[in-house]
FILUMPA-69706 format. One record per atom (N, C-alpha, C): residue number from 1; atom name; residue in one letter; x negated, y negated, z negated. Coordinates in steps of 0.2 Angstrom, whole numbers. Each point is the difference from the previous one (the first is absolute). Layout:
{NUM, CA, A, {X, Y, Z}} ...
! end
This chain:
{1, N, M, {17, -84, -90}} {1, CA, M, {2, 4, 5}} {1, C, M, {5, 4, -2}} {2, N, P, {6, 0, 3}} {2, CA, P, {6, 5, -2}} {2, C, P, {-2, 7, 0}} {3, N, L, {3, 4, -4}} {3, CA, L, {-1, 7, 0}} {3, C, L, {4, 3, 6}} {4, N, A, {-3, 4, 4}} {4, CA, A, {2, 3, 6}} {4, C, A, {4, 7, -2}} {5, N, V, {6, 0, 2}} {5, CA, V, {4, 6, -2}} {5, C, V, {3, 3, 7}} {6, N, L, {-1, 7, 0}} {6, CA, L, {4, 4, 5}} {6, C, L, {6, 4, -3}} {7, N, L, {6, -1, 2}} {7, CA, L, {5, 3, -2}} {7, C, L, {2, 6, 4}} {8, N, A, {1, 6, -3}} {8, CA, A, {1, 6, 4}} {8, C, A, {6, 4, -3}} {9, N, D, {6, 0, 3}} {9, CA, D, {6, 3, -2}} {9, C, D, {4, 2, 6}} {10, N, D, {3, 6, 0}} {10, CA, D, {4, 2, 6}} {10, C, D, {7, -3, 0}} {11, N, H, {2, -5, -5}} {11, CA, H, {6, -3, 0}} {11, C, H, {-1, -7, 1}} {12, N, E, {2, -3, 6}} {12, CA, E, {0, -7, 1}} {12, C, E, {2, -4, -5}} {13, N, F, {6, 1, -3}} {13, CA, F, {3, -4, -5}} {13, C, F, {-5, -1, -6}} {14, N, V, {-3, 6, -2}} {14, CA, V, {-5, 0, -6}} {14, C, V, {-6, -5, 2}} {15, N, R, {-3, 1, 6}} {15, CA, R, {-5, -4, 2}} {15, C, R, {1, -7, 0}} {16, N, Q, {6, -2, 3}} {16, CA, Q, {2, -7, 0}} {16, C, Q, {1, -3, -7}} {17, N, S, {3, 4, -4}} {17, CA, S, {2, -2, -7}} {17, C, S, {-7, -2, -4}} {18, N, I, {-5, 5, 1}} {18, CA, I, {-6, -1, -4}} {18, C, I, {-4, -6, 3}} {19, N, K, {1, -1, 7}} {19, CA, K, {-4, -5, 3}} {19, C, K, {3, -7, -2}} {20, N, S, {7, 0, -1}} {20, CA, S, {3, -6, -2}} {20, C, S, {-2, -2, -7}} {21, N, L, {-1, 5, -4}} {21, CA, L, {-2, -1, -7}} {21, C, L, {-7, -3, 0}} {22, N, L, {-5, 3, 4}} {22, CA, L, {-7, -1, 0}} {22, C, L, {-1, -8, 3}} {23, N, H, {5, -1, 5}} {23, CA, H, {-1, -6, 4}} {23, C, H, {1, -6, -5}} {24, N, T, {3, 1, -6}} {24, CA, T, {1, -6, -5}} {24, C, T, {-7, -2, -3}} {25, N, D, {-5, 4, 0}} {25, CA, D, {-6, -1, -3}} {25, C, D, {-5, -2, 5}} {26, N, P, {-3, -6, -1}} {26, CA, P, {-5, -3, 6}} {26, C, P, {-6, 4, -1}} {27, N, E, {-2, 4, -5}} {27, CA, E, {-6, 3, -1}} {27, C, E, {1, 7, 3}} {28, N, I, {5, 2, 4}} {28, CA, I, {1, 6, 3}} {28, C, I, {2, -1, 7}} {29, N, R, {-3, 4, 4}} {29, CA, R, {2, 0, 8}} {29, C, R, {1, 7, 2}} {30, N, V, {6, 1, 3}} {30, CA, V, {1, 7, 3}} {30, C, V, {-3, -1, 7}} {31, N, V, {-5, 4, 1}} {31, CA, V, {-4, 0, 7}} {31, C, V, {3, 5, 5}} {32, N, A, {3, 5, -3}} {32, CA, A, {3, 5, 5}} {32, C, A, {6, 5, -4}} {33, N, E, {4, 3, 5}} {33, CA, E, {5, 4, -3}} {33, C, E, {0, 7, 4}} {34, N, A, {1, 5, -3}} {34, CA, A, {0, 7, 3}} {34, C, A, {6, 4, -2}} {35, N, A, {2, 4, 5}} {35, CA, A, {7, 4, -2}} {35, C, A, {-3, 7, 0}} {36, N, T, {-6, 2, 1}} {36, CA, T, {-3, 7, 0}} {36, C, T, {-6, 0, -3}} {37, N, L, {-2, 6, -3}} {37, CA, L, {-7, 0, -3}} {37, C, L, {-5, -1, 6}} {38, N, R, {1, 3, 6}} {38, CA, R, {-5, -1, 5}} {38, C, R, {-1, -7, 2}} {39, N, D, {6, -4, 0}} {39, CA, D, {-1, -7, 2}} {39, C, D, {-3, -4, -6}} {40, N, A, {1, 2, -6}} {40, CA, A, {-3, -3, -6}} {40, C, A, {-8, 1, 0}} {41, N, M, {-2, 6, 2}} {41, CA, M, {-7, 1, 1}} {41, C, M, {-3, -4, 6}} {42, N, R, {3, -1, 5}} {42, CA, R, {-2, -4, 6}} {42, C, R, {-1, -7, -2}} {43, N, L, {6, -2, -3}} {43, CA, L, {0, -8, -2}} {43, C, L, {-5, -1, -6}} {44, N, A, {-1, 5, -4}} {44, CA, A, {-6, -1, -6}} {44, C, A, {-6, -1, 3}} {45, N, K, {-2, 4, 5}} {45, CA, K, {-6, -1, 4}} {45, C, K, {-1, -7, 4}} {46, N, E, {6, -2, 3}} {46, CA, E, {0, -6, 4}} {46, C, E, {0, -6, -5}} {47, N, F, {4, 0, -5}} {47, CA, F, {0, -6, -4}} {47, C, F, {-4, 0, -7}} {48, N, T, {-2, 5, -2}} {48, CA, T, {-4, 1, -6}} {48, C, T, {3, -4, -6}} {49, N, P, {6, 2, -2}} {49, CA, P, {3, -4, -5}} {49, C, P, {-3, 2, -7}} {50, N, D, {1, -5, -5}} {50, CA, D, {-2, 1, -6}} {50, C, D, {4, 5, -4}} {51, N, V, {6, 1, 2}} {51, CA, V, {5, 4, -4}} {51, C, V, {5, 3, 5}} {52, N, V, {1, 6, -1}} {52, CA, V, {5, 4, 4}} {52, C, V, {6, 2, -4}} {53, N, V, {6, -3, 1}} {53, CA, V, {6, 2, -4}} {53, C, V, {3, 6, 4}} {54, N, L, {0, 6, -2}} {54, CA, L, {1, 6, 4}} {54, C, L, {6, 4, -4}} {55, N, D, {5, 2, 4}} {55, CA, D, {5, 5, -2}} {55, C, D, {-3, 6, 1}} {56, N, L, {-1, 4, -6}} {56, CA, L, {-3, 6, 0}} {56, C, L, {4, 6, 2}} {57, N, H, {7, -2, 2}} {57, CA, H, {4, 6, 2}} {57, C, H, {3, -2, 7}} {58, N, M, {-4, -3, 4}} {58, CA, M, {1, -1, 7}} {58, C, M, {1, 7, 4}} {59, N, G, {-5, 4, -1}} {59, CA, G, {0, 7, 2}} {59, C, G, {0, 1, 8}} {60, N, D, {-2, -5, 3}} {60, CA, D, {0, 1, 8}} {60, C, D, {-6, 4, 2}} {61, N, E, {-5, 1, -3}} {61, CA, E, {-6, 4, 1}} {61, C, E, {-2, 3, -6}} {62, N, A, {2, 7, 0}} {62, CA, A, {-2, 4, -6}} {62, C, A, {-8, 1, -1}} {63, N, D, {-3, -1, 6}} {63, CA, D, {-7, 1, 0}} {63, C, D, {-4, -6, -3}} {64, N, I, {3, -5, -1}} {64, CA, I, {-4, -6, -2}} {64, C, I, {1, -1, -7}} {65, N, D, {-5, -1, -4}} {65, CA, D, {0, -2, -7}} {65, C, D, {0, -7, -1}} {66, N, P, {5, -3, -3}} {66, CA, P, {1, -7, -1}} {66, C, P, {-6, -4, -2}} {67, N, I, {-4, 3, -4}} {67, CA, I, {-7, -3, -2}} {67, C, I, {-4, -2, 6}} {68, N, E, {1, 4, 5}} {68, CA, E, {-4, -1, 7}} {68, C, E, {2, -7, 3}} {69, N, V, {5, -3, -1}} {69, CA, V, {3, -6, 3}} {69, C, V, {-5, -5, -1}} {70, N, K, {-2, -2, -6}} {70, CA, K, {-4, -5, -2}} {70, C, K, {-7, 1, 1}} {71, N, A, {-2, 7, -1}} {71, CA, A, {-7, 2, 2}} {71, C, A, {-2, 0, 7}} {72, N, A, {5, 0, 4}} {72, CA, A, {-1, 0, 8}} {72, C, A, {-3, -6, 1}} 
! end
């Protein structure tokens, strides 16, 4: 079963670039993409990915610790 990945970055170009790179490996499947930390938390709950690739400098919600995204 492929590794399920959630991509979280506030730059569309960065998300698409990483997604394109990951798409070349059949053992990896991008299950969701988020542009904000809040969206990343919601999508992590919905899709329960194995890995979250997270931009630590999104800064959209100062009250959210990035570690909470996967723990959510």
